[in-house]
C-alpha positions in Angstrom: 76.0 35.6 -126.8 74.4 37.9 -129.4 73.3 35.0 -131.5 71.9 33.2 -128.4 69.9 36.3 -127.6 68.4 36.5 -131.0 67.6 32.8 -131.0 65.8 33.2 -127.7 63.8 36.2 -128.9 62.8 34.3 -132.1 61.8 31.3 -130.0 59.7 33.5 -127.7 58.2 35.2 -130.8 57.2 31.7 -132.1 55.6 30.8 -128.8 53.7 34.1 -128.6 52.3 33.7 -132.1 51.3 30.2 -131.2 49.2 31.5 -128.4 47.9 34.3 -130.7 46.6 31.8 -133.3 45.1 29.6 -130.5 43.2 32.6 -129.2 42.2 33.8 -132.7 39.0 31.6 -132.8 37.7 33.5 -129.8 38.1 36.9 -131.5 34.9 38.6 -132.5 35.4 41.3 -135.1 31.8 42.6 -134.7 32.0 43.0 -130.9 34.5 45.6 -129.9 33.7 45.0 -126.2 34.6 41.3 -126.3 37.1 40.7 -123.4 38.9 38.0 -125.5 39.9 40.6 -128.0 42.3 42.2 -125.5 44.0 38.9 -124.9 44.5 38.4 -128.6 45.9 41.9 -129.0 48.3 41.5 -126.1 49.6 38.1 -127.5 50.0 39.6 -130.9 51.9 42.7 -129.7 54.1 40.6 -127.5 54.9 38.3 -130.5 55.8 41.4 -132.6 58.0 42.6 -129.7 60.0 39.4 -129.5 60.3 39.2 -133.3 61.5 42.9 -133.4 64.2 42.2 -130.8 65.3 39.1 -132.7 65.5 40.7 -136.2 66.9 44.2 -135.2 70.7 43.2 -135.4 70.1 41.6 -138.8 67.7 44.0 -140.4 67.5 47.5 -138.9 68.0 49.0 -135.4 64.6 50.7 -135.8 63.0 47.4 -135.0 64.2 48.1 -131.4 61.8 51.0 -131.2 59.0 48.9 -132.6 59.8 46.1 -130.2 59.8 48.3 -127.1 56.6 50.1 -128.1 54.8 46.8 -128.7 56.1 45.6 -125.3 54.4 48.5 -123.5 51.3 48.2 -125.6 51.0 44.5 -124.7 50.9 45.4 -121.0 48.2 48.0 -121.7 46.1 45.3 -123.4 46.4 43.2 -120.3 45.2 46.1 -118.2 42.1 46.4 -120.4 41.5 42.6 -120.1 41.7 42.6 -116.3 39.4 45.6 -116.0 36.8 43.9 -118.2 36.9 40.9 -115.8 35.9 43.2 -113.0 33.1 44.7 -115.1 34.8 48.1 -114.9 35.7 48.8 -118.6 37.3 52.0 -119.6 35.4 54.8 -121.3 36.1 55.8 -124.8 38.3 58.7 -124.0 40.2 56.7 -121.2 41.0 54.1 -123.9 42.2 56.7 -126.3 44.5 58.2 -123.6 45.7 54.8 -122.5 46.6 53.6 -125.9 48.4 56.8 -126.7 51.0 56.0 -124.1 52.9 53.5 -126.2 53.1 56.0 -129.0 54.5 58.6 -126.6 57.1 56.2 -125.3 58.1 55.2 -128.9 58.5 58.9 -129.7 60.8 59.4 -126.7 62.7 56.1 -127.3 63.6 56.7 -130.9 65.9 59.8 -130.4 67.6 58.0 -127.5 68.3 55.0 -129.6 70.0 57.2 -132.2 72.4 58.7 -129.6 75.5 56.9 -128.3 75.9 56.1 -124.6 72.1 56.2 -123.9 71.6 52.5 -123.2 70.9 53.0 -119.5 68.4 55.8 -120.2 66.6 53.7 -122.9 66.4 50.6 -120.6 65.1 52.7 -117.7 62.4 54.4 -119.9 61.0 51.0 -120.9 61.4 49.2 -117.6 59.9 52.0 -115.5 57.0 52.3 -117.9 56.6 48.5 -117.7 56.7 48.6 -113.9 54.0 51.2 -113.6 51.8 49.2 -115.9 52.5 46.0 -114.0 51.7 47.7 -110.7 48.4 48.8 -112.2 47.7 45.2 -113.2 48.4 44.0 -109.7 46.0 46.5 -108.2 43.2 45.3 -110.6 44.0 41.6 -110.0 44.3 42.0 -106.2 40.7 43.5 -106.1 39.4 40.9 -108.6 40.6 37.9 -106.6 38.1 38.7 -103.9 35.3 38.5 -106.5 36.4 35.5 -108.6 36.8 32.1 -107.1 38.9 31.0 -110.0 42.3 29.7 -108.8 43.9 30.8 -112.0 43.5 34.5 -110.9 46.0 33.9 -108.0 48.5 32.3 -110.4 48.2 35.3 -112.7 48.7 37.6 -109.7 51.7 35.7 -108.6 53.4 35.7 -112.0 52.7 39.4 -112.5 54.3 40.1 -109.2 57.4 38.1 -110.1 57.6 40.0 -113.4 57.4 43.3 -111.5 60.2 42.3 -109.1 62.4 41.1 -112.0 61.8 44.4 -113.9 62.4 46.5 -110.7 65.7 44.7 -110.0 66.8 45.2 -113.6 66.0 49.0 -113.4 67.9 49.3 -110.1 70.9 47.4 -111.5 71.0 49.4 -114.8 70.8 52.8 -113.0 73.2 52.0 -110.1 76.0 50.0 -111.7 78.6 51.7 -113.8 79.3 48.6 -115.9 81.0 49.3 -119.3 79.7 45.9 -120.6 76.1 47.1 -120.3 76.2 49.3 -123.3 74.0 47.3 -125.7 71.0 45.0 -125.4 72.8 42.0 -126.9 76.1 42.4 -125.0 74.7 42.5 -121.4 76.3 40.4 -118.8 74.8 36.9 -117.9 73.0 38.2 -114.8 71.2 40.9 -116.8 70.3 38.5 -119.4 68.9 36.1 -116.8 66.8 38.7 -115.3 65.4 39.8 -118.7 64.6 36.3 -119.8 63.0 35.6 -116.4 60.7 38.5 -117.0 59.9 37.4 -120.6 59.2 33.9 -119.4 56.8 35.3 -116.7 54.8 37.0 -119.5 54.4 33.8 -121.5 53.4 31.9 -118.3 50.8 34.7 -117.7 49.2 33.9 -121.1 49.1 30.3 -120.1 47.5 31.1 -116.8 44.9 33.3 -118.6 44.1 30.3 -120.8 43.6 28.3 -117.6 41.3 31.0 -116.2 39.0 30.8 -119.3 39.2 27.0 -119.2 38.1 27.0 -115.5 35.2 29.4 -116.4 34.2 27.1 -119.3 34.2 24.1 -117.0 32.0 26.0 -114.5 29.6 27.0 -117.3 29.4 23.4 -118.5 28.9 22.2 -115.0 26.1 24.7 -114.4 24.6 23.7 -117.7 24.8 20.0 -116.7 23.2 20.8 -113.4 20.4 22.8 -115.2 19.8 19.9 -117.6 19.7 17.5 -114.7 17.3 19.8 -112.9 15.2 20.1 -116.0 15.1 16.4 -116.5 13.9 15.9 -112.9 11.3 18.7 -113.4 10.2 17.0 -116.7 9.7 13.7 -114.8 7.7 15.5 -112.1 5.6 17.3 -114.8 5.0 14.0 -116.6 3.9 12.4 -113.3 1.5 15.4 -112.5 0.1 15.2 -116.0 -0.7 11.5 -115.5 -2.3 12.3 -112.2 -4.3 15.1 -113.9 -5.5 12.7 -116.6 -6.5 10.1 -114.0 -8.3 12.8 -112.0 -10.2 14.1 -115.0 -11.1 10.5 -115.9 -12.5 10.0 -112.4 -14.4 13.2 -112.5 -15.9 12.3 -115.9 -17.1 9.0 -114.4 -18.5 10.7 -111.3 -20.3 13.4 -113.3 -21.5 11.2 -116.2 -24.8 10.4 -114.6 -25.5 14.0 -113.7 -24.6 15.3 -117.3 -26.6 12.6 -119.0 -29.6 13.4 -116.9 -29.4 17.1 -117.6 -29.0 16.5 -121.4 -31.9 14.0 -121.4 -34.1 16.5 -119.6 -33.2 19.2 -122.1 -33.9 16.9 -125.1 -37.2 15.8 -123.5 -38.2 19.4 -123.0 -37.7 20.2 -126.7 -39.6 17.2 -127.9 -42.4 17.6 -125.3 -43.4 20.9 -126.8 -44.8 19.5 -130.1 -45.9 16.3 -128.4 -47.8 18.3 -125.7 -49.6 20.3 -128.3 -50.5 17.0 -130.1 -51.8 15.6 -126.8 -54.1 18.7 -126.3 -55.4 18.4 -129.9 -56.1 14.7 -129.4 -58.0 15.3 -126.2 -60.0 18.0 -128.0 -60.9 15.5 -130.8 -61.9 12.9 -128.3 -64.1 15.4 -126.5 -65.8 16.6 -129.7 -66.3 13.0 -131.0 -67.7 11.9 -127.6 -70.2 14.9 -127.8 -70.8 14.2 -131.5 -70.2 17.8 -132.2 -67.1 17.6 -134.5 -67.7 19.2 -137.9 -65.6 18.1 -140.9 -63.8 21.4 -141.3 -62.8 21.7 -137.7 -61.7 18.1 -137.7 -59.5 18.7 -140.8 -57.9 21.7 -139.1 -57.1 19.8 -135.9 -55.7 16.8 -137.8 -53.6 19.2 -139.9 -52.2 20.7 -136.7 -51.5 17.2 -135.3 -49.5 16.4 -138.5 -47.5 19.6 -138.1 -46.7 19.0 -134.5 -45.6 15.4 -135.2 -43.5 16.6 -138.1 -41.9 19.2 -135.8 -41.1 16.4 -133.2 -39.7 14.3 -136.0 -37.5 17.2 -137.2 -36.1 17.7 -133.7 -35.2 14.0 -133.5 -33.6 14.1 -137.0 -31.5 17.1 -136.0 -30.3 15.5 -132.8 -29.5 12.3 -134.7 -27.5 14.2 -137.3 -25.6 15.9 -134.4 -24.7 12.7 -132.6 -23.6 10.7 -135.7 -22.1 13.8 -137.4 -24.3 13.2 -140.5 -23.8 15.4 -143.5 -26.4 18.0 -144.1 -28.3 17.8 -147.4 -29.2 21.2 -148.7 -31.4 22.6 -151.5 -32.5 26.0 -152.8 -35.6 27.1 -150.8 -37.8 30.1 -150.7 -37.0 31.8 -147.4 -40.4 33.6 -147.2 -42.3 30.4 -147.8 -40.4 28.7 -145.0 -41.1 31.5 -142.6 -44.8 31.5 -143.5 -45.0 27.7 -142.9 -43.4 28.1 -139.5 -45.9 30.8 -138.6 -48.7 28.4 -139.4 -47.3 26.0 -136.8 -47.5 28.6 -134.0 -50.6 30.4 -135.1 -52.6 29.0 -132.2 -50.1 30.2 -129.5 -49.8 33.6 -131.2 -53.6 34.0 -131.1 -53.8 32.7 -127.5 -51.3 35.2 -126.2 -52.4 38.0 -128.5 -49.0 38.5 -130.0 -48.7 40.5 -133.1 -46.3 39.3 -135.9 -44.7 41.9 -138.0 -43.0 40.8 -141.2 -40.4 42.8 -143.1 -39.1 40.3 -145.7 -37.4 40.9 -148.9 -39.3 39.3 -151.8 -38.0 36.2 -153.6 -35.0 35.4 -151.4 -33.6 32.0 -152.1 -31.2 30.2 -149.7 -29.5 26.8 -150.0 -30.5 25.1 -146.7 -31.8 22.0 -145.2 -35.4 23.1 -144.8 -36.2 20.8 -141.9 -33.2 21.8 -139.9 -33.5 25.5 -140.6 -37.2 25.4 -139.8 -36.2 24.0 -136.4 -34.0 27.0 -135.9 -36.7 29.5 -136.8 -39.2 27.6 -134.6 -36.9 27.6 -131.6 -36.3 31.3 -131.8 -40.0 32.1 -132.3 -41.1 29.8 -129.5 -38.5 31.4 -127.2 -39.9 34.8 -128.0 -43.5 33.5 -127.4 -42.7 31.9 -124.1 -40.9 35.1 -123.0 -44.3 37.0 -122.8 -46.0 36.3 -119.5 -49.8 35.8 -119.4 -50.3 38.6 -116.9 -48.5 41.3 -119.0 -51.0 43.9 -120.3 -48.6 45.6 -122.7 -48.8 45.2 -126.5 -46.8 42.2 -127.5 -45.0 42.1 -130.8 -42.5 39.8 -132.6 -40.8 41.1 -135.7 -39.1 39.0 -138.4 -36.9 40.7 -141.0 -34.8 39.4 -143.8 -32.1 41.2 -145.8 -30.0 39.8 -148.6 -26.9 40.8 -150.5 -24.8 39.0 -153.2 -22.7 37.4 -150.4 -25.1 36.7 -147.5 -28.7 36.6 -146.2 -29.6 37.9 -142.7 -32.7 36.9 -140.8 -33.6 38.9 -137.7 -36.0 37.7 -134.9 -36.7 40.4 -132.4 -39.4 41.0 -129.7 -40.4 43.6 -127.1 -40.6 41.1 -124.3 -38.7 41.2 -120.9 -35.4 40.3 -122.6 -32.7 37.8 -121.4 -31.1 38.2 -118.0 -27.6 39.6 -118.0 -26.1 36.6 -116.3 -27.4 34.3 -119.0 -26.3 36.4 -122.0 -22.6 35.3 -122.2 -23.5 31.6 -122.3 -26.7 31.6 -124.4 -25.4 29.2 -127.0 -23.6 26.8 -124.6 -25.0 23.4 -123.8 -26.2 22.8 -120.2 -25.1 26.2 -118.9 -26.0 26.7 -115.3 -26.8 30.4 -115.9 -29.7 29.5 -118.4 -33.2 28.6 -117.7 -34.3 25.0 -118.2 -36.3 26.0 -121.3 -33.1 27.3 -122.9 -30.8 24.4 -122.2 -30.8 22.8 -125.6 -32.7 24.9 -128.1 -30.2 27.7 -128.7 -27.3 25.4 -128.6 -29.0 23.3 -131.2 -29.7 26.5 -133.3 -26.1 27.4 -133.2 -25.1 23.9 -134.2 -27.5 23.8 -137.2 -26.5 27.3 -138.4 -22.8 26.4 -138.1 -23.4 23.3 -140.2 -24.8 25.6 -142.9 -21.5 27.6 -142.7 -23.4 30.5 -141.1 -23.5 32.3 -137.8 -26.0 33.3 -135.1 -25.7 35.8 -132.3 -27.7 37.8 -129.8 -28.0 41.6 -129.6 -29.5 43.7 -126.8 -32.4 45.9 -127.8 -32.2 49.7 -127.0 -35.0 49.5 -124.4 -36.2 45.9 -123.7 -36.7 42.7 -125.5 -34.2 40.4 -127.4 -32.9 40.2 -130.9 -31.3 37.2 -132.6 -29.6 37.5 -135.9 -28.9 34.6 -138.3 -26.3 35.0 -141.1 -26.2 32.5 -143.9 -23.9 32.5 -147.0 -25.5 33.3 -150.3 -24.4 31.0 -153.0 -24.5 31.6 -156.7 
């Protein structure tokens, strides 16, 4: 009978260690709060318990103390596991107190093991301790079964209850029967052995049920993930459909608005070109009148013809700039004298300046060279200057002044156009350089946008700044090349 007992213990130890190594992959050494760690600890302690009972008769009776201590500790690990399921983990000091119980029981058990005739007391110490811990497990599991819908929880609860009944019956039998055969663990009668092995089997079945619990949870997680993926797939199909509808809607809107946008762009381009052409028309009418009256002197004629050539060149430059824009033509740049370019621009608008009695103030650094396309950059300067000229109303009696400044460093050149006119309305300022902005006047629909485009083509920048009192200031920054 003793050999059979030892074989059974060793078989149970082998099964327990099998569970232990199957749970080992879930163990997380860096996470002390991982709930799977408690299951691993319980299986390991239970395996050591069975191994201790199996080896004690062959090696040393002290293995009985180790085995019983590990048996109690294995139940404590299950208490910690069940508590973590309920999201009610123990505090640090509660864990220290709880894990000190097996040590206390081991200290009490060892002296009893050394004394003769204390088998009943030793068994009662272990079984009563076990029953209290099993009762604690039942309380936790009973509460948890209302929270969890996992059917494995009920199985664990049932097996724990059977283990508690078997242990209680064994305690009752040990303490109430005066049986001389029950003097040693390995010489108990068949009924006592059956009860003990029934309890040990319940523990192994609990570990299997816990595995089922985690398996059911994993199935639920995978099912939830599958549902999420299905939902995401359906949502992606819906998003794809909506995106296609959006593209169709945008395409329809582009077709509907094409005529309106083309008309607005055409009007803005016509306005820019009509300025030099209108000036040319006035000069031509003037020549016709003088020729009809036979009052045209050669000097005056040469001046008017020169102005006509300038206006025509300006219109040509506008067309070239727009052509370069629409076909994305590369800008040809050369070194040019900035002051000379500004002076030539002033000659173009000299008549308008005199007509509106506008004073031009120049603050230019001498001998500033910039690498630019002179035609395109002259178009920028002219647009800014003409905008300032047009800003002054004919009725205004205040002194009118336009100031042009230039500053250069080794890295950049800055050209500043400022005036003391009425300034730019607040609602138009955020969109000054946008094409066809509704907040801008018709005269500003294309010019500033074209200025921005040309300056950007020269790797520069242009921006607007408010003046302290009234007026407007535009700053152009161009890179200085060695």
